[in-house]
N, C-alpha and C positions, 0 to 999 in steps of 0.2 A: 525510390528517391529518399525515403525516410519513413519514420513512424510518427504519426501525429499523437496518438494516445492509446492507452489500454483501458478497456471498459470492464469493470467488475460489477457483479450484481450484489444487491443487498435487500433485506426485507423492508417493507414500508414502515415509515415512522421512526427510523433509526438514524436519522441524520446527525443527531447529537453525539451518538456513539462513534459515528464515522469521523466527525470533526475532532473528537477527543483523541482518536488513534492517528489518523492521517495528518492532521495539523498539529495536535498537541504533542504526540510522541514521535512521529516520523519527520516532522518539520516541513511538510508540504503546505503551501498556502492555499486556502480555499479561494477559488475564482468564481465570479458570478456565471451562472448558466445563461445562455441566450434566452431572451424573453419568451420565445416560442417553445422552449423546452422547460422553462422554470416550473411550470405547473405540474410537471410529471413527478416531482420529488427527486431525491437523490442529491449528490453534491459532486463538484469537480475540484480537483486539487492539482497543484503543479509546483515544481521547483526546478529551475533551469529547463532542461529538455525532458524531464520526467513529468508526464501528465497522466493522471489516473482519474477516470470518470466512473463514479458509482451511480448506477441506475437501479430503480425499483423493479423487482421481478416478483409478481404475485405468486409464482410457483418457485420461489427462491430455493436454490441448492448451492452450497458453497463450492468454489473451485478449489479442490484439494490437491490437484496435480498441476493443471495449467496455472501459470502465475506470472506476475511481473517480477523482474529482478532490478532492484534499485542499487545504484552505486553510492557508497558512503566513503568519507575520507578517513574515519577512525572507527573501525568496526568494534573494537574493544570498548571504547567509551560509549558508543551508541548502544551496545548490548547492556552495559551497566544501567543506563537510563531505562531501557525496556524491562530489564529484570526488576528494577526498583518499583516499576509500575505493575508488576505481577504478570508480565507477558511471558509465556513459556517460549524458550529458545530451542530449536531443533538443529543441532550441529550437523554438518555434512563435510565430506572430504573436499579439500581445496581443488581448484581447477586452474591449471596453467598460470600460476602466479596470482591467483585470486583466493583469498579467504572468503568463506561464505557460510551462511546459515539460513534457516527459515523461521518465520514467525507466522502467526495467523492473525488476521484482523478480527474485530469483535464478532464477525459473522461467520468465521471459519475459512475465509478465503486465504490461500497460501500466498505469502510474500517472501521473496528471496532478498537477502541483504548481502552485498558483495563489496569487498575492498580489494582492489587490484594494484599491484606494485609495478607492473611493467607493461 
């Protein structure tokens, strides 16, 4: 039927870094976690249909291959903002009408950014 959200792990106590990256740089808004989950730490972000939930994992290991792919409307402009913030960009070959690249969140999780023209 559809996808509700993607969950990524993060280390404990790093919510500020998550907010700086996902909200400040990627432009996703933080949304409140349900009260029954709020005490577990982590943060939830969304924009349109893109929903990323970051949860605390005591045995944290970054997702370096598995990743969410976020659609953007102006990849070049988006990358300029990320580069200005010191975020390394990993280019990749286009896919069927989509320019794309990868970045890592502050915890090493892989994030794909895509702009599709058709």
